[in-house]
C-alpha positions in Angstrom: -64.2 76.7 18.8 -60.9 77.8 20.4 -59.6 81.3 20.2 -63.1 82.7 19.5 -64.0 82.0 23.1 -61.6 84.6 24.3 -63.6 87.3 22.5 -66.2 86.8 25.2 -63.5 87.4 27.8 -62.6 90.8 26.4 -66.3 91.8 26.0 -67.1 90.7 29.6 -64.2 92.7 30.9 -65.8 95.8 29.4 -69.0 94.9 31.3 -67.3 94.5 34.6 -63.8 96.0 34.9 -63.3 94.5 38.4 -62.8 91.0 37.0 -59.1 90.2 36.2 -58.8 89.3 32.5 -57.0 86.1 33.3 -60.0 85.0 35.3 -62.2 85.6 32.3 -59.8 83.8 30.1 -60.1 80.7 32.3 -63.9 81.2 32.7 -64.6 81.0 29.0 -62.5 77.9 28.7 -63.5 76.3 32.0 -65.5 73.5 30.2 -62.4 72.6 28.2 -60.1 72.9 31.2 -62.2 70.3 33.0 -62.5 68.3 29.7 -58.7 68.1 29.5 -58.5 66.9 33.0 -61.3 64.4 32.6 -59.8 63.0 29.4 -56.5 62.5 31.2 -58.4 60.8 34.1 -60.3 58.6 31.7 -63.7 60.1 32.7 -64.4 61.5 29.2 -63.3 60.1 25.9 -62.0 61.5 22.6 -60.5 59.8 19.5 -58.2 61.3 16.9 -60.1 60.8 13.6 -58.6 62.9 10.8 -61.4 63.9 8.4 -64.2 63.7 10.9 -64.7 67.4 10.2 -62.9 69.5 7.7 -61.0 71.6 10.3 -60.9 69.5 13.5 -59.7 65.9 13.8 -61.2 65.3 17.3 -64.0 62.7 17.7 -65.5 64.1 20.9 -67.8 61.1 21.4 -68.1 61.0 25.2 -68.1 64.2 27.2 -71.2 64.3 29.3 -69.6 65.9 32.4 -68.3 69.0 30.7 -70.0 69.6 27.4 -73.6 68.5 27.9 -76.1 71.4 28.1 -77.0 70.3 31.6 -73.3 70.1 32.7 -72.6 73.6 31.1 -75.5 75.0 33.0 -74.3 73.4 36.3 -70.7 74.6 35.8 -72.2 78.1 35.0 -74.2 78.0 38.2 -71.1 77.0 40.1 -69.4 80.0 38.4 -72.3 82.2 39.5 -72.2 81.1 43.1 -68.5 81.4 43.2 -68.0 84.6 41.3 -71.4 86.2 40.5 -73.3 86.6 37.2 -70.9 87.9 34.6 -68.4 85.2 35.4 -71.2 82.6 35.0 -72.0 84.2 31.6 -68.4 83.8 30.6 -68.5 80.1 31.5 -71.8 79.3 29.7 -70.7 81.2 26.6 -68.3 78.3 25.9 -71.2 75.9 25.3 -73.2 78.4 23.1 -70.2 79.1 20.9 -69.3 75.4 20.7 -72.9 74.7 19.5 -72.1 76.7 16.3 -68.9 74.8 15.4 -69.2 71.3 16.7 -70.7 68.5 14.7 -73.6 66.8 16.7 -71.4 65.7 19.6 -72.6 68.1 22.4 -75.0 66.2 24.6 -78.0 68.1 26.1 -77.8 65.8 29.1 -75.6 62.8 30.1 -74.3 61.5 26.8 -77.7 61.8 24.9 -79.6 64.1 22.5 -76.4 65.4 20.9 -76.5 68.7 19.0 -74.1 70.8 17.0 -74.4 72.9 13.9 -71.2 71.6 12.3 -69.4 74.8 11.2 -66.1 73.0 11.6 -67.0 71.2 8.3 -66.5 74.6 6.6 -63.0 75.8 7.6 -63.1 79.2 6.1 -66.4 80.4 7.8 -65.3 78.6 11.0 -62.0 80.5 11.0 -63.8 83.7 10.2 -66.1 83.2 13.2 -63.1 82.7 15.4 -61.6 86.0 14.1 -64.8 88.0 14.5 -65.4 86.6 18.0 -61.8 87.1 19.2 -61.1 90.6 17.7 -64.7 91.8 18.2 -64.4 91.2 21.9 -60.9 92.6 22.0 -62.0 95.7 20.3 -64.6 96.3 23.0 -62.0 95.7 25.7 -59.4 98.0 24.1 -62.1 100.8 23.7 -62.9 100.6 27.4 -59.3 100.6 28.7 -56.2 102.8 28.3 -52.6 101.7 27.7 -50.1 102.8 30.3 -47.0 101.6 28.4 -46.0 100.9 24.9 -46.5 97.2 25.6 -49.9 97.9 26.9 -50.8 99.6 23.6 -49.6 96.9 21.2 -49.4 93.8 23.4 -53.0 92.7 23.2 -53.3 93.0 19.4 -50.1 91.1 18.9 -51.2 88.5 21.4 -54.5 88.2 19.4 -52.5 87.6 16.2 -50.4 84.9 18.0 -53.6 83.2 19.2 -55.0 83.3 15.7 -51.9 81.8 14.3 -52.2 78.9 16.7 -55.8 78.5 15.6 -54.7 78.3 12.0 -52.3 75.5 13.0 -55.1 73.7 14.8 -57.3 73.9 11.7 -54.8 73.2 9.0 -51.9 71.5 10.7 -51.4 67.8 11.5 -53.7 66.1 14.0 -52.5 65.5 17.5 -50.7 62.1 18.0 -53.1 60.9 20.7 -56.1 61.8 22.8 -53.8 62.5 25.8 -51.6 64.8 23.7 -54.6 66.7 22.7 -55.8 67.1 26.3 -52.4 68.1 27.6 -51.8 70.6 24.8 -55.3 72.1 25.4 -54.8 72.4 29.1 -51.3 74.0 28.7 -52.6 76.5 26.2 -55.5 77.6 28.5 -53.1 78.2 31.4 -50.5 80.0 29.3 -53.1 82.2 27.5 -54.6 83.2 30.8 -51.2 84.1 32.3 -50.3 86.2 29.3 -53.6 88.0 29.3 -53.2 88.8 33.0 -49.6 90.0 32.4 -50.7 92.3 29.5 -53.7 93.6 31.4 -51.4 95.1 34.0 -50.2 97.5 31.3 -53.7 98.9 30.8 -56.1 100.7 33.1 
């Protein structure tokens, strides 16, 4: 899952308006932020394998430090200690949503007992889940805030459409040229998305 994770950010913002939206954008992608860095550092492994699922060419065969159930719980606990409960929920939501779409490559601990329901093998339902998660959470966020400018009124929905367009490219475009390219692109997108969300949030109260 990619843009669907951000739906949790919007929904969590409604639950606790004191949390900056950009923080929640990073929280829901924290496992992938660390994954990107760990791939670049050689601590976790990924192969480009077109066709491994119908909508994602990444063979995520070794990621025990970020995407095992135990690791997700530990990162969530760290989020809780560092920034209290709703932040930790945002972090752990990443693993729960990934469970729906990944093939069985999510380890429960270390690099063993891998699980995943495999929705990525069905691109249309997988994309529909991303849309429902993203715009469902955004709807909750928009209902609980008020625009202070024209950009504040239309910016978030337009931003959502741009994120969705990028998701479509991920699903149906060419695979990344290498594992490092996939990690760098992912890391860059998480930072840019969080920055844009924070910028647009300042146009709403």
